[in-house]
N, C-alpha and C positions, 0 to 999 in steps of 0.2 A: 847202403846206409852204415856209416861208421857208428860203432859203439859210444857210449857216453864217454866223455874225456874230463879230465878235471881242470876247470878254470881258475887260475890264480891270480892272472893278472890282466885287467880289462881296460879297454877305452871306450867311454861313451860319447856318442855325437848327438848333441842336443839342438834342435832347432827353437831359439826363444819365442818365435811366432806361429809356430804351426798349432793347428787345432784350438780346442778350448780349454786345454788343461793348465792349470797354474803350474809354471816351470819350477817354482820353490817347492812345490809339493812333489814334482817328479824328483828334483835333485835330493829331496830328503828321503825319499822312498829308495833311491839308488844307494845313498849313504848308509842308510839303515840296514840295508840288505848287505852292502859291501861289509860294514862291521860285524854283524852277527855271523858272516861265513868266513871271516879273517882274509878277505880278497884285497889286493893291491888294484887301485884304480884311478884313472883320470878322466876329467870331463872336458871335452872340447865343444864350445858353443859356435856355431855358425854364424858369420857375419855378413856373409853375400860377396866378400873380398877375398879372392885367391884361396877358398876354403880346400879345394881339390889339393892344390900344391902343398898347403898347409899341413893337411891330414896326411899326406904322403910321406912328407918328412917326419911328422910325429910318429906315423907307423914305424919307420925305420929306426928312430931314436928310442921309442919308447917299448918297442917289441911286446904288444900285447899277445895273450892266447887267442883273444877274440875282440871284435869291434861291434858295438852294439848301437845302431840307430835308434835315438829316441825321436821320433817325429812322424811325419807325414810321408806321401810318396817321393817327395823332392828330397827330402833328408836320406832315405832308404837309397834312392838312387845314385846320391853322391856318395855315399857309404861304399855302396855295392861297386860302384868304379874305383874306389880306392883299394879294394881288397880282391878284385876280380883277378883270376888266374895266379892266386897266391894260395899259401896254405892256411892264411888266417881267415876263420869263417865269419860270417855276417850273422849278428843277432839283430831281431827287431823288437822294440817295445812301441807299439802302434799307438801313437797320440795324436794323429793327423784327422783328417775329415773323411778320408776315404780307406786307407789302409788296405788295399787290394792285395798286394802279395803276401802280406802276414797272414790274411784270411785263407789264401789258397793254400798256403803252407800249414796251415791248422794251428797257428800260433795264438794263444790266449789273447782276447781283446782288452783285459785289464792290465795296469801298470804292474799291480801286486802278483798276478798269475803268470805275466809275462817274464819277470824278474826270477820265477823259480826255475825258469829254463837253464839259468845260470849254473845250477848244481843239478839238474836232472834233464837230460837232453840227448839228442843223438845230432849226428853232422850228415847232412845229405848235400851231395853234389848236383847242381841242377843245370840245365841248358840256358843260356843267355842268346840274346839276338843283336844284331848291328843293322841299322838301316843308314845306308851311306856313311858308315863309320860311326853313327850315333848309337851308344850302347842303349839297349832296351832290355829290362829285367822282369817286365810284368806286362803291359799292354801299350800298343800304340794305335793311333787312328787316323785316318784320312775322313773328310767329308764332315758329316753334321756334329759329331762329337767332338772333332778337333774344334770346331768353330766354336762350340759351347764352350769347351776348356778355356779358349782365347778369351772369351767374354767374360768367364768366371774369374780369370786370373786378373781382370782389370776392375772387378768389382769391389765395393768398399766392404761389404759384408762377407761371411763365409756360411758353410753349412748346406745340408741338403734342400732346404728351402730356397735359398738363393739360387742354387744350381737347377732345381725344378722349374724356377721362374724364368730363368735365362733361358733355358731349353725350349718351355713353351714360346716365349717371344720369338726366338729364332726360327722354330718350326713353322709357324704360320706363314713365313715368306720364302722358306728354304727352297732352293733349285738344286736338283741333284747334279752331279757332275760326271762327266765321260772318262772311264778309265780303260786300260788294258793290263791285265794281270797275267803274268807268264809265270808258270810254277815248273818243276821237273816232272809234273804229271799231268797238267792240264793247263787250258788258256781260257780265261773269261774276257770280253770285251763288251762295255756297254754302259749304261748310266747305273750309278749306285747312289744310294742316300749315305752310306757310310761303309769304309772299309776297315776292319781291326785285324791287326797282326799281333799273334800272341802264342805262347805254347803254354799257357795258364788257362784258367777257367772262366773268372767271372771279375767286373768292374768292382771297385770298392762299394758301390752301391747294391752289390748282390745280384746283379743282373747277368745271368749265366749266358755270355755270349759263345761260349766254346765248352760245354759240359763234359765233353769226352777228352778234353785236353790232358795230357801228361806232362809234367815240367820236366821230366828228365829222361825222354825216350826218343832224343836224337830228331824228333819231327815236331814241326811248328804248324799252326793252321792260320789260313787267311779267311776271315769270316766276313761275308758280303750280306749286306742288305740292299737288294736291288731297289730301283725305283718303283714306288707303289703309291696306288690311290690314298689320299690322305684319309679315307674311312677305314683303312684297314690297318691304322696306326695302333689302335687298341688290340687288335688280335695279335700283331707282331710282338707288341710289349707283353702280352698275356703268355706267349710261348716262350720268350725269353725267360722271366720270372719262374715259368713252370719247368725250366731246364729242356724244352723240347722245340728249339729253334727250328729243327727241321721238318715241322710240321707246318711251315708257313712256305707257301710258294714263292715268297719274296727273299727267302734267305738261303744260302749257300755256304758250305764250308769246305774249304780246300785244304787238304794236308799236304806237306810238301817239306823237302830239306834246304831248297832255296828257291828264291823268286825274284822277280823284277816287275815293278809296278810303274805303269807310264800314266802321268796324270796330263789330261789334255788342257785343262782350265784351272786346276786347283793344286796348289804347292803347300797349303798350309797341313801342318800335321801336330799331333801332340804324341809325345814319346813319356811314358810314366808322368803324366801330368804336366810336363813341359811343352809349352808350345814352340815349334821350331819349323823353319822354311826348308823344306828337303829337296826343292826342284822338280822339274817335271820327270825325271827318271829316278827310281827308288830301288836300289839293289840291297836284298835282305839276305844276309848271312847268319847262319847259326854256329854258336859256339859251345860244343856238347860239353857238359859237366864243368863249366868254366867258372862257376861260383860255388863255394861251400856255404852252406848255411845251418844255422841252429834251429832246431825242430823239436817239437815234442818227443820224448822217448817213447817207443812201442811198447 
């Protein structure tokens, strides 16, 4: 982990519609912090139209010392794609509904405290993943959770209550799919309720799907929840919240450096909250220490 470096010039990426935070309050907080610490900064507001290209151009033209994503998982993923494999670090001001990566990195969850990392921080290089060329910076899923994320993205309301309601609705009629998972260490073949691919620890909901994951060790995990009787659901959830998924006979964690997953009937996936169709063969690659992130100083 690199020592604290002084930021003088910053770019903030704001999603105007993420989370429940009033964006005028967010902009005011950024401006106030910037003025009080004599910082030069710009704010880019995402529009959903060519944001990646526009940010790439702005990164080159403006030349910030760091880029801070102020939004949810989608904004963080967009900004991470822009700065990946560069010397410019990613900072996160979590104002979305999940904020999974920021939690796993130990980033404060309030705007005011997250802003203090601008002047008191360390820089950490973390691993990232690619699934059929799609970058993943936190967590990807196949199966049940991917379906719930897809339904949630179509919902008119946001928040944990909406997510839980959709999950319950889908769970009642959900049928597991058949998969074959080939890693450089072992093979799994059979029915699975969901498959999670990550080198991190927890979902934004604080469910610890991969409690022993290390985000910069060159290894990622494939976490399997196999087909189970519906009456076992509460015990599985208890073990996940208790950070003991290995205590369930229906969960397995495969540690690996590369993997291929074959979907026999299910091609829907979610990558960092974005729903994608990956096809019936998914090749997973790891890119060691490919993203520099701003984290609390030790």
